[in-house]
N, C-alpha and C positions, 0 to 999 in steps of 0.2 A: 318479175320485178328485179332482175339482176342489174347491178350497177346503178340503182336508183339512189339519189341522195336523200338523206332524211333531214327534216327541218331542224332548225336551232332549238325550237321548243322541245322536241323529242330528245335532242342531245342534252339540253340542260336538265330535263327531267331524269334522264339516265344518269347524269352526273350526281344529282341529288340522291338518287336511289343507291348508287355506288358508294357515296359518302356515308350513307346510313348502314352500309354493309349488306345490301341485297345482292343476291347472286345474279349472274348474267342470265341464267335461265329464267329466273323470276322477272327480271326487268324486261327481257324480250317478250315474255308472255303479257306483261302489263301494257307494254307499248305497241304490241302487235308487230314486232320485228322478228325476223328469224334469228336463231341463236348465233349463226355464223355472222350475220350483220352486226349483232350486238358485240360479238367477240372482236370483229374487225375494228369497230369504233373504240372499244375498250383498249385494244392494243395501241391504236393511234394516240389516245389520250395518255396512256401510261408512258409511252416513249417520249412525251413532251418533257418529262422530268418535273412537272408541276403537280402539286397536290390537287385533289378534287375540289377543295375549297378555293384554291387559287384559280383553278379553271373556271369555276362558277363566277368568280369576280370579273372575268374578262367580258368585254363587250361581245355582242354577236359577231361583229366584223372580225375582231381579234381571234375569237374561237374558230370561226369559219376558216380564216387563213391558216391557223394552226393545224386544222384537220384536213382541209382540202388543198392547201397551198395555192399554187398558181391558178387552179381551177376557179376558186372563188373570185379572184381578181378578173378573170376572163368573163365570168357571168355578170359581174357588176358592170364592167365596161360595155358589154353588149346591151345591157338594159338601159344604160345612160344615153345611148345613141338615139 
């Protein structure tokens, strides 16, 4: 499962749990993700400079571009064709 993207529902749930103070280990267990994957996404979210509540207020598209950058734009473009 290396390099698999997780869906926005899982990311939003992880954000909710992080906001509540859950540990990365606990969240990875609840969501069925590896701890490394959870740590990877947690680092990306923290480097955004936004709080967890601000991140939760973003739309899926905004959050996706924040996390995946150009990749999300490429996926969207290829699906529109």
